[in-house]
C-alpha positions, -999 to +999 in steps of 0.1 A: -071+204+185-095+184+163-093+169+129-123+189+118-104+221+121-081+212+092-075+181+072-048+168+049-074+148+030-111+143+033-135+116+021-171+120+012-181+123+049-156+151+055-137+129+079-100+137+084-077+110+069-040+108+069-027+083+044+007+066+045+023+039+024+004+011+043-020+029+067-050+051+069-052+073+100-088+085+104-107+102+132-114+076+159-152+071+164-175+053+187-178+024+163-141+017+171-148+011+208-151-027+206-117-030+187-101-005+211-113-024+241-102-058+227-066-046+221-063-022+251-074-049+275-041-066+269-019-060+300+012-059+278-003-030+259-019-012+289+012-012+312+033+006+285+008+035+284-001+062+308-038+064+303-050+028+298-062+011+330-063-027+333-087-044+329-101-023+301-136-028+288-160-015+262-173+013+285-138+025+291-133+028+254-165+047+249-158+071+278-123+077+264-136+086+230-164+108+243-143+128+268-113+136+246-108+174+246-079+194+232-068+162+216-067+147+181-073+109+183-070+089+151-076+052+145-046+035+129-061+012+102-047-009+074-050+003+039-072-021+018-092-040+044-094-011+070-085-034+099-081-016+132-045-017+144-043+008+173-046+045+182-024+076+178-030+110+193-017+146+197-028+162+229-022+198+239+005+198+266+025+223+285+034+255+267+010+269+240+018+253+206+032+221+222+015+187+219+023+153+234+023+124+209+008+091+220+004+059+202-002+022+208-006-008+185-025-040+193-001-068+202-010-090+171+004-062+150+037-055+168+070-056+150+058-045+116+067-008+117+031+005+120+037+026+151+066+044+134+046+050+102+016+063+122+038+085+144+055+101+115+022+109+099+009+125+131+042+145+135+039+158+100+002+167+106+011+184+139+038+207+124+024+212+088-013+215+095-017+224+132+014+246+131+028+233+164+061+247+177+071+214+194+060+178+200+069+158+231+067+121+236+074+098+266+080+061+270+087+038+299+124+031+302+117-006+297+098-001+265+125-007+239+100-009+211+086+025+217+121+040+222+130+027+187+099+044+172+108+076+189+144+075+177+134+066+142+111+097+141+140+119+150+131+131+186+159+143+209+163+129+244+153+154+271+157+133+303+145+105+326+119+109+353+088+093+368+053+092+353+021+075+362+006+046+343-030+037+352-021+000+347+014-001+362+015+028+388+046+050+392+071+041+365+105+054+353+100+071+319+120+090+293+110+122+277+119+132+241+112+164+222+112+177+186+108+213+177+097+228+144+132+235+132+143+200+138+113+186+119+120+210+090+156+198+089+146+162+089+120+168+061+147+186+040+173+158+045+148+131+034+138+150+003+154+136-029+176+162-046 
């Protein structure tokens, strides 16, 4: 699942770009590693994810970017100045046609709605372009900010269980799911008539 396979919009370098009202989501690249490492090395960011260890350095970011397979990883950047804000991903998971959504925003940018805006763009891309049948997402039960993002996007609650966080160990988590029909309904409801 790569952005090169199909793109909503391309620039002169044929790089995949998803544009929202305030953001540009573009293919993450090695040049992003210093910014990724700076934000991901924050324990408050790392402990809310499953795949970010703590501490997290430049070599961790480079390895992550180079080893991503069956995954679309986009840098969340601000329109205008292109400031790096975080990452968003869709990773093949479980049944064929299903992906897991992941996202994180650097702490200086929390509370501004960037995660919701980026997640909605990734969801639309997953269903409209990648033709996924379902998207799943998990969050720690104590992560109220991420839960709000998930609910704003329209995911349905599946259940509570345990998952592994490289920074926090075994943690209680909630799983949410959206299928293609739900996404289509949400898109139809939000379309002005």
